[in-house]
C-alpha positions in Angstrom: -29.6 -1.1 35.7 -27.5 -1.4 32.4 -29.8 -2.1 29.4 -28.1 -5.8 28.3 -28.4 -4.5 24.7 -25.1 -1.8 25.8 -23.4 -3.6 28.5 -20.4 -4.9 25.4 -20.7 -1.6 24.1 -20.5 0.2 28.0 -17.4 -2.1 28.5 -15.6 -1.2 25.2 -16.2 2.6 26.2 -14.6 1.9 29.7 -11.5 0.6 28.1 -11.8 3.6 25.4 -11.7 5.8 28.4 -8.6 4.7 29.9 -6.7 4.4 26.8 -7.6 8.2 25.8 -6.5 9.4 29.7 -3.1 7.7 28.7 -2.7 8.2 25.1 0.6 9.4 24.3 1.0 10.7 20.6 2.5 8.6 18.2 1.3 6.0 15.3 0.7 3.0 17.3 -1.3 4.4 20.2 -3.5 6.5 17.8 -4.3 3.3 15.6 -5.0 1.7 18.8 -7.3 4.5 20.1 -9.4 4.6 16.7 -9.4 0.7 16.9 -11.3 0.9 20.2 -13.6 3.4 19.3 -14.6 1.3 16.4 -15.4 -1.4 19.3 -17.4 1.0 20.8 -19.5 1.3 17.6 -19.5 -2.2 16.9 -20.7 -3.4 20.1 -23.7 -1.3 19.1 -24.1 -2.2 15.8 -27.3 -3.6 14.4 -27.4 -5.1 10.9 -29.3 -2.3 9.6 -26.6 0.1 11.1 -23.9 -1.9 8.7 -26.2 -1.4 5.6 -26.6 2.3 5.9 -23.1 2.3 7.0 -21.9 1.0 3.7 -24.5 3.1 1.8 -23.0 6.2 3.4 -19.0 5.4 2.6 -20.0 4.2 -0.9 -21.7 7.6 -1.6 -18.9 9.7 -0.1 -16.2 7.3 -2.3 -18.5 8.2 -5.2 -18.6 11.7 -4.8 -15.3 12.7 -3.7 -14.4 10.4 -7.1 -16.6 12.7 -8.8 -15.1 15.8 -7.6 -11.6 14.5 -8.5 -12.8 13.3 -11.4 -14.4 16.6 -13.2 -11.4 18.5 -11.5 -13.7 20.7 -9.3 -11.1 19.8 -6.6 -8.4 21.3 -9.0 -10.7 24.5 -9.5 -11.1 25.4 -5.9 -9.1 28.1 -4.2 -6.0 26.8 -2.7 -5.8 30.1 0.0 -9.0 28.7 1.6 -11.3 31.3 -0.1 -14.7 30.3 -1.3 -16.1 29.0 -4.6 -19.7 28.9 -5.8 -21.5 25.9 -6.7 -22.5 27.7 -10.2 -18.8 29.2 -10.6 -17.4 25.3 -10.0 -20.4 24.2 -12.6 -19.1 26.8 -15.1 -15.5 25.7 -15.0 -15.8 21.6 -14.9 -18.9 22.3 -17.4 -20.9 20.2 -15.7 -24.7 21.1 -14.2 -25.3 22.9 -11.0 -27.6 20.3 -9.7 -24.3 18.2 -9.7 -21.9 20.2 -7.9 -25.0 20.9 -5.5 -25.4 17.3 -4.8 -21.8 15.7 -4.6 -20.6 18.2 -2.4 -23.7 18.0 -0.2 -22.3 14.4 0.6 -18.8 15.3 0.8 -19.5 18.4 3.7 -21.8 16.1 4.9 -18.5 14.0 6.4 -16.7 17.0 7.2 -14.9 17.1 3.8 -14.8 21.1 2.5 -16.6 24.1 4.3 -20.0 25.4 3.4 -19.2 28.9 3.9 -22.7 30.1 2.7 -25.2 28.5 0.8 -24.0 26.3 -2.2 -20.4 27.9 -1.3 -17.2 25.7 -0.8 -14.4 26.1 0.5 -11.0 24.3 1.7 -10.7 22.5 5.1 -8.3 20.5 6.7 -9.5 16.9 5.6 -10.2 18.3 2.0 -6.9 19.6 1.9 -5.7 15.8 2.6 -7.4 14.4 -0.6 -5.0 16.2 -2.8 -4.3 14.3 -5.3 -0.4 14.9 -5.3 -0.7 13.9 -1.6 -2.9 11.4 0.2 -5.4 12.0 -2.2 -3.7 9.7 -4.9 -4.3 6.9 -2.2 -7.9 7.4 -2.3 -7.8 7.7 -6.5 -5.9 4.2 -6.7 -8.3 2.5 -4.5 -10.8 4.0 -6.8 -9.2 2.2 -9.7 -9.5 -1.1 -7.4 -13.3 -0.1 -6.8 -13.6 -0.3 -10.8 -12.2 -3.6 -10.7 -14.4 -4.7 -8.0 -17.7 -3.6 -9.6 -16.9 -5.7 -12.8 -15.3 -8.8 -10.8 -18.6 -10.8 -11.2 -18.8 -10.6 -14.9 -15.1 -10.9 -15.4 -15.2 -14.0 -13.2 -18.3 -15.1 -15.0 -16.7 -14.7 -18.7 -13.4 -15.8 -18.2 -11.4 -19.3 -17.5 -10.9 -20.2 -14.2 -6.7 -20.0 -14.5 -7.3 -16.1 -16.2 -7.2 -15.0 -12.6 -3.2 -15.7 -12.5 -2.6 -14.2 -15.8 -0.7 -10.8 -15.8 -2.6 -9.4 -19.0 -5.6 -11.1 -18.2 -6.1 -9.5 -14.9 -9.5 -8.2 -13.7 -8.1 -4.6 -13.4 -7.2 -5.2 -17.4 -10.8 -6.4 -18.0 -12.0 -3.4 -16.5 -10.8 -0.9 -18.4 -11.2 -3.0 -21.7 -7.9 -3.5 -22.8 -7.2 -6.8 -22.6 -6.9 -7.1 -26.3 -3.5 -5.1 -26.0 -1.7 -8.2 -24.2 -0.3 -5.8 -21.5 -0.4 -6.0 -17.6 -2.1 -3.6 -15.7 1.1 -2.0 -14.9 2.4 -1.6 -18.8 -0.6 -0.3 -19.2 -0.1 2.2 -16.6 3.5 3.2 -18.2 1.8 3.5 -21.4 -1.0 6.0 -20.4 -1.2 9.4 -22.3 -2.1 11.1 -19.2 1.1 12.1 -17.2 -0.9 13.3 -14.0 -2.6 9.5 -13.8 1.3 8.1 -13.8 2.4 10.8 -10.8 -0.6 9.7 -9.2 0.3 6.4 -9.1 3.5 7.3 -8.2 2.5 9.6 -5.4 0.1 7.2 -4.1 3.2 4.1 -4.0 4.8 6.7 -2.0 1.6 7.3 0.4 1.4 3.7 1.2 5.1 3.4 1.6 4.7 5.5 4.7 1.9 3.0 6.0 4.2 0.1 6.5 7.6 0.2 8.5 10.7 -0.7 7.7 13.2 -0.9 10.5 12.4 -2.3 14.2 12.2 -5.9 12.7 15.1 -7.4 11.5 18.4 -6.1 13.8 20.3 -4.7 10.7 23.2 -3.1 12.6 23.7 -7.0 14.1 25.8 -7.7 11.2 28.4 -5.0 11.9 31.5 -7.5 12.7 30.2 -9.9 10.0 30.7 -6.9 7.2 33.5 -5.3 8.9 35.3 -9.0 8.7 34.3 -8.8 4.9 34.1 -5.3 3.4 34.4 -6.2 -0.3 30.9 -8.1 -0.2 27.9 -5.6 -0.7 25.9 -5.4 2.4 22.3 -5.0 0.9 20.6 -5.4 -2.5 17.4 -4.0 -2.8 15.4 -6.0 -5.2 12.7 -3.6 -6.6 14.0 -0.8 -4.9 12.0 2.0 -6.3 12.8 5.4 -4.9 15.3 4.1 -2.3 13.4 4.8 0.6 14.1 1.5 2.4 18.1 1.7 2.0 17.4 5.1 3.3 15.6 4.3 6.3 18.2 1.3 6.8 21.0 3.3 6.4 19.6 5.8 9.2 18.9 2.6 11.7 22.7 1.6 11.5 23.7 5.3 11.7 25.8 4.7 8.4 27.8 2.6 10.1 30.7 -0.2 9.4 30.8 1.4 5.0 27.9 -0.9 4.2 27.6 -1.0 0.6 24.1 -0.5 -0.4 22.8 -1.3 -4.2 19.8 -0.5 -5.6 17.9 -2.1 -8.3 15.0 -1.6 -9.9 13.8 -1.8 -14.2 15.4 1.0 -16.5 12.1 2.9 -15.8 13.0 3.7 -12.9 16.7 4.0 -12.3 17.2 5.7 -15.4 14.9 8.6 -14.1 16.8 8.7 -10.5 19.7 11.0 -10.1 22.7 9.7 -8.8 23.4 12.4 -6.9 20.3 11.9 -4.7 21.5 8.7 -3.6 25.4 9.0 -2.4 27.2 6.8 -1.1 24.4 4.0 -3.1 24.9 2.2 -6.5 22.0 2.3 -8.8 21.6 -0.4 -11.2 19.3 -1.7 -13.6 17.9 -5.4 -13.0 14.9 -7.4 -14.1 14.1 -10.3 -11.4 13.0 -12.2 -14.0 16.5 -12.8 -14.9 19.2 -14.3 -11.9 20.7 -12.0 -10.1 24.4 -10.8 -11.2 25.5 -9.3 -7.8 27.1 -12.5 -6.0 27.3 -13.2 -2.3 25.9 -10.4 -0.8 24.9 -10.2 3.0 21.5 -9.6 2.7 19.6 -9.5 -0.5 16.2 -7.6 0.1 12.5 -7.4 -1.2 10.0 -5.2 0.5 6.3 -4.8 -0.9 7.5 -6.6 -3.9 6.5 -10.7 -3.7 2.9 -9.5 -2.8 2.4 -8.2 -6.5 2.6 -11.3 -7.7 1.4 -15.1 -7.3 3.6 -17.8 -5.8 5.0 -19.5 -9.4 6.3 -16.2 -10.4 7.6 -15.3 -6.5 9.4 -18.8 -7.2 11.2 -17.8 -10.0 12.0 -14.4 -8.9 13.5 -16.1 -5.6 15.3 -18.9 -7.3 16.9 -16.1 -9.5 18.0 -14.8 -6.0 18.8 -17.6 -4.5 21.4 -18.7 -7.8 23.6 -15.7 -6.2 23.4 -16.3 -2.2 26.7 -17.3 -0.5 26.6 -19.6 2.6 26.1 -17.0 5.1 23.6 -14.8 2.7 20.5 -13.7 3.8 17.3 -12.9 1.9 14.9 -10.7 3.5 11.3 -10.2 2.4 9.1 -7.5 3.9 5.6 -8.2 3.2 2.3 -8.1 5.2 1.5 -11.7 6.8 -2.3 -13.1 6.7 -3.1 -15.0 9.4 -4.2 -18.5 9.2 -7.7 -17.7 10.4 -9.5 -14.2 10.2 -10.3 -12.4 13.2 -13.5 -9.9 12.9 -12.8 -6.3 12.8 -8.7 -6.9 13.0 -6.4 -6.3 10.4 -8.7 -4.7 8.0 -6.4 -3.0 6.0 -4.3 -6.0 5.2 -7.8 -7.5 3.9 -8.9 -4.9 1.6 -5.5 -4.7 0.2 -5.1 -8.2 -0.2 -8.5 -8.0 -2.2 -7.3 -5.2 -4.2 -4.3 -7.4 -5.4 -6.5 -10.1 -6.5 -7.6 -7.3 -9.2 -3.5 -6.9 -9.9 -2.7 -11.2 -10.3 -0.9 -10.2 -6.7 -1.4 -11.5 -3.2 -0.9 -11.2 0.2 0.2 -14.3 1.9 0.2 -16.5 4.9 3.4 -18.3 6.4 2.9 -21.5 4.3 2.9 -19.4 0.9 6.6 -18.4 2.1 8.0 -21.5 2.8 6.3 -23.3 -0.3 8.3 -20.1 -2.3 11.3 -20.6 0.2 11.8 -24.5 -0.2 10.8 -24.2 -4.0 14.0 -22.0 -4.3 16.3 -23.9 -2.3 16.0 -21.9 0.6 15.2 -22.4 3.9 12.9 -20.2 7.0 15.2 -19.0 9.5 12.8 -16.4 11.4 9.9 -14.1 11.3 10.5 -10.9 12.8 7.2 -9.0 13.3 6.6 -5.5 13.9 4.9 -3.3 16.6 2.5 -2.1 14.1 0.1 -3.9 11.8 0.6 -7.2 10.1 4.1 -6.2 8.4 7.2 -8.6 9.3 10.6 -9.6 7.9 11.0 -12.7 6.8 14.7 -14.1 6.7 15.7 -17.1 4.8 19.1 -18.7 3.8 20.5 -21.5 1.5 19.3 -24.8 3.1 22.2 -26.5 4.7 
């Protein structure tokens, strides 16, 4: 007879076995199986398990943060050969006991390999934490953690509306630089440590891989419309970054119908891009706080852009875009969409990211938020195109008729 305590876990385990037996490799199936594995664990979890698991991962975060921060990671041989704790202590100028204890925590979770007592080497998991790759994602998450740690004292010491002020954000407060009157991102641009800026750039690239670009709005469906009016730009990408969205969309339409793409971003981004790397694309410096200079494009596109700001600022951006839109122009917003209600253990990445944005004066938004933004800018929501992966959507808006 099955014990009542494990009945639910056994039910979820059977589903997991079925998922594994029919597994086809790919990000969607992979995430589904990982999620189902979690459902088995959650079905068995008791309150004490939640507490101890939280402590374990807090300790792991602290250990890896220290390994990266004191540059012990950088001192480890890249060829996979081993290095002793004493040698790492000498190179990093810390006591050996620190090295012993932070590496024990990491190795206990499968990160690094202990080849002999207190002697360590890289493995696949530790290589994934390279600051120039996926490790940058982890390091930026620790930036959020610092702001979260300071959040209670911030909320007690600030006015209610300060949370909406770019230069008084919890992230700025957490690094003790409110007196400079700069936003967190402005402080990042001014940071004298080039490696820290490189980590942020690498992080943006890694995060970008986790959010789909195509497979939602049917970009190729505009072929006839574009060919009938070839003088109009096909797509204006506002806040284009390194152009990853335009490359993906161009590939999605097979480079068809001579579609003209315009990549817009701040001078600090555009001026550091080599035009030769963007054949067929126009690079343009543009500040979204000013009216959009490109008129009557087929598509105006904002991806992972509005989530960095609260609704009042988003309204200003969208108004500036709407001022350039023609009767058949579309504004496409690609972002994550917050459900009206929280479902336990679902969309975990959405909620922790939204919590992180709280510290940066940003916000993931509900459908009602987007409708408010569109209405204020003289637009109307036409359709929401969901993705098959996570909570990423594309929202299509047009000028009100």
